[in-house]
N, C-alpha and C positions, 0 to 999 in steps of 0.2 A: 489252286492252279494244278491240277491234275497233270500236266507234260509240260519240256517247253519245247514247242518245232521248231523252233529254227537251232536252240542249240542240238538237236536233235540230227539234222539237213545238213549242221552243219561236222559234227562226230560222223556223218553217214560217210560224207565224201571230202571227210578227213582236211575238211578247212582252217587256216587259220584266222583270226576276227583280225589279227594285225593285214593282213592285205588284203581283207575288204576295202571298199569304198571307204573314204571319212563320213560322209556321211551316215552307213549304214553303219559303220563303228560307235558311231555318237547314237544313235536310237542303242546300238547293244548295251551301251557305256550306262544310256538312263534307266534300262531294262532293268540293269543289275541294281542300276541304287533302289530301282522301284518296290525292289523282288524283296532285295531286303528291307526295307519298311514294314514287309508282312508282318514282322513278329516284335516288330514296334507299337502298330497303331490297332484301335479296340475293335472287337467284334465288330461292333455298329458301321466301321469306317471299311472294314476290307470288304465285302462288300462291292464295295466304290473302286479300291482301290484292282482288286483281283479283278475286272469289267476292264478298267485300263490298262491292267499285265496283259490282258489275254487280246482285245486290239491294237494291242504294243507288238507283240506278241507276231500276231498275223500281218502291221505293217510291217514289222522286217521280212520277212517269208515274202512277203508281194517284189519286196525291196531285191529282195536275195534270187528267187525268177527272176524277175524284171534283167537286169545285171549279167546273171550268170547259170540261166537258164541250159543253156548251149555245152557248157564248164563241167555237170553236175552229172553224176554217174550216178544214182541214184534220184535222180528227180525227182520226188513223189513228194514236192510241196505243189503241186494243183489237186492230189486226192486231199491234202490235205485244205486245201482251200475251202475246197469241199466241201470235208467233211467237218469247217466250220455253218452249219447254219443259225445257227440262234445268233453269232455275232455278226453275222450277216444281216441277220433282220435287224439288229440295231443301228448298226451304219446306214441303211438303206430306211430306217425311217428317221434319222435325222436327213438325211441326204433329201428323203419327202419335204420335211419341213422346210430345208433353206429352198428348195425351188419353187412351196410354193409362198412363196414372202420375196426371193427376191430371184435376178437375173446372174447370170458367170457377168454383169458389167456390175454390179451393185456388187459380189464378193471381189472382183479386182480391185474393186474400188475401200475396201475393209482392210483386204491386202497393201494396200501404197496406203493407208494412217496407219496404220500398226508400221508400219518403213520395213513392210515384206519384199524386197523387188527380186531379191538378188537368187538364185540356187534356188529353188524351187521346183522337189519333184514330181514331173509326173502323177506315183499316186496320193502324194499331196495335194493335187487340182482336182483328183478324182476323189479326195475324203472332202474334199470342204464342195461339192456340190455341179463342178464344170461343167457342162455337161459338152460343149467344142470340143472336137475334133481336134488338136492342136498338129498345126508342122515345123516349116521350119520359123517361118513367121505366120503368125497367124490375128490377126487383126477383131478385136473384143470391143467395141462402141467405140470409145475413148484411148484404147489401152490395144496397146501393141506388145503381142509375151512372143516370146523368141526366143529359139530353143540354144543354148551357148556349151551342148558340149556334143560333140560321135558322138563318144559309144556310151553317151548317159543319157536320159530324157531328163534332164537340168534345164530350165528357163527363169527366163528375166522378165519383169515386168517393168514395160515403159509407156510413159502418157505421149501419146501425141497428140501435135502441138497443131 
């Protein structure tokens, strides 16, 4: 892993991770724990771990851009996101596989089965392959996706009766 982009952006903008939103802080903590594992895993497992770290770094950058774009002095996040064609190819391949086999409703079925119905970020929906544009209340099949925050793109999934 060449450089950790989200740390560079935080440093350039003099942002403290403790001041970020809780979900972003949790992703950064997960990233740090995974990064420490790089020293302990075997060479054959490093490739997979590096790929996961790069995609998590990109996800953190997208979340920071989504929440704090208007407050950043050195907002080079969009340039970084554009400079990552390898990662975007990986995620588009995954999302193409999802859209070929599934619809937005089946993706929501899986989320409900996993019990993941609260505090779901817009970027998570995008990563899962949801194509429907989400508003304050969006009906997708038998589900209603409701935005739960004014300043953040956080949603909850409810089953319509």
